[in-house]
N, C-alpha and C positions, 0 to 999 in steps of 0.2 A: 697290580700284581695279584696272581692267583696261585694258591697251593692246594692240591687235592680237590680242585673244583670249587674252592671257597676263597672269597676275596680276603686279602691280607689287610687287616685293620691298622696294625702298627708294628714297628720294628724297635727293639730295645737292644742296645749294644753294651749294657752295663757289665754283664758277666759272661760274655760270649755273644751269640746272636739269638735273641728270643723273638719268635715270630708269633704274633697274636692274630688269630683269624676271626672273621666276622661272627661266626657261630659259637665262639667261646673256646674252640680248640686252640692249642698252642704247641710250639716246638722250641726247643733250646738246643743249639749246637755250640759246644765249647771245648776248647783244648784242655786236656788234663794238665794239672800243674805239676804232676810228679812222674808222668809217663808220656812217651811219644805217641799219643793217640788223641782222637776226638771222641767226645761223648755226645750222644744224641738222646734227648729226653723229649717225649711227646705225650700229649693227652688229647683224645678225640672222643666223639660221641659213639663210636663203634669200632669193631676190629677192622672192618674194611677200610674206613677212613684213616685209621691209625697206620695201617700197612701202606696205604697210598702216600701219606705224609712222609713216612720213613723212606720209601722207595724214591720219591721225587727229590728229597734232600740228599740222599746218597748219590743219586745220578748227578745232581748239580755240583757235588763236591768231587765227582770223578771216581767214586768208589765202585759203582756198578755200571 
């Protein structure tokens, strides 16, 4: 599996879905416990990669 052009190293489902990428980047998608919405957290090596991670995850969730 690949996200933003980087191989996914691991998936963790402890507090949502945490996606760990080979280059140290990561993303966490989790449902809010108090509101009817999802929160998306991500960390990447640069703005371009961060934006790409966010776009791909939102598309996968049917948001864009």
